[in-house]
N, C-alpha and C positions, 0 to 999 in steps of 0.2 A: 403822363400819368400827372391826374387831377389833381388840386392842391384842396386840401383839407380845406371843409366849411362849416361853418358852425349855426344851429339853426334855431336861428333868432326868435321862432316861434315858440319855442316850446317853455311850456307852465312851468314853474315853480312850484312845487309842492310846498303848501302850506299848513304849518301848526300853529293852534292856537294856544295859546298859555296862559293860564290862569292864577291869579294871586288868590290864594284862599289861608286866609290867617296868615299862619306864617310860614307857609313853602308857596313853593312855585309846582304846577302840577298842567300836566296835557295825557290826551287819551290819543295814540297815533298808530296805527297797525303799520311795520317795514315788514316789507316784503322782501327788504335783503337783510339775510341773518346777522351778516356781519356787523349792521349799522344796530341790533336790538342786542348783540351781545356787547356790542361799548358802552352800552346804556343799561344793561342788565342790573348792575350796581341799585341803580335807582328805581325799579320796577318794583310795584305793588302789587304784589300775585295778587292780596286778598281786595285789590280795587278797582284792578287793572287796571293801572295806570303808571306814568312814570312821574316822579316825586324830585324835589330839592332841596336841600334844609338850607343850606348856607347860599350864597351870592356868588361863590368862587366853583362849588359843583355846577349851578344855574347857568353862570358863564361857558364854562369851560365844554357843557353839552350844548347851548347856543351855538358857538364859535362851530364845532363840528360839524352840527347837524346844517350851519350855515355853507361851509366846507363841500358836503354835499348834494345841496343845490335846494333845501330848503326854507322858505322864506319863516321867519317865526314874528309871529304879533301877540304881544306879554298883554292881557286885558286885567288891568285892576277893578274897572264896575263892571258888576258882572250881570247889568240890567241888561236886556237882550238879549244875553244867555238861558234865562233862567223859563222854566215852563210848568205846569201846574196838569195834572187829572185829576180827577173825582178816583176817591180810596177804591171805590168799587169797579174800577175799570179795570182793562186788563193793560197791561204797563210795559210788559218785556221787550216790545218794540223802541221804548222809548228808553228806557233803559241802560239798552248796551249801547248808547252815543250816548252816555252822558256820564260827567267826572263823579259827580259826585247827584246825592238823594237824600230826602230828608221828608218825614211822613208827620201829618199832623190828624186830628181826629177824621177832617173829611178829605183831604187830600194828600196826593203824594207831590214832591215840587221837586224840580229836575235841573241841573247847570248840565247845558247840552256843552258837548266839546267843540262846536264851530258852527258860523254859521245856516251851512246847509244841513246839520241835523235839527236844528231849532226848527228850517221850514218842514223837514221832513215830519218830527212831533206834533206840528201842528196841523197838518194835512192825517195823521193820526187819529186829532179828538184833541189832541191835549192844547193850552190856553197862555197865551203870555201870563206872568206871573206879576206880578204890581203891588207884592206884600212887601214887609221888610222878609229880607234873606236872612234863609238860617242858617247859610253858608259861612 
């Protein structure tokens, strides 16, 4: 019988968590329905994201996610994750990977869920936002 081996090359799944005002929030699709069910009390169906109001709730969820092999990155400074599109532009592909979004008279501003989503939004035609973040 062969001894069991651990695959040391397996990538950990990363989740970027944002501090927006008084909450911690992230957007992630869990292929495992059980993981979603464990966090379902914190899922906002209106905003399609997970939200944690207290440090206790946040810490409990983070520990469980770490046990499941997720790497958690908490972001307090939103710079680098915010992009904008002209208000008249098509925006559905950018919106689907955003955590939060706001509109001004001339543009739509999006907080993207992770660095890969920022890159995808830029390829779609968005620009990095360098103004005062509305979130």
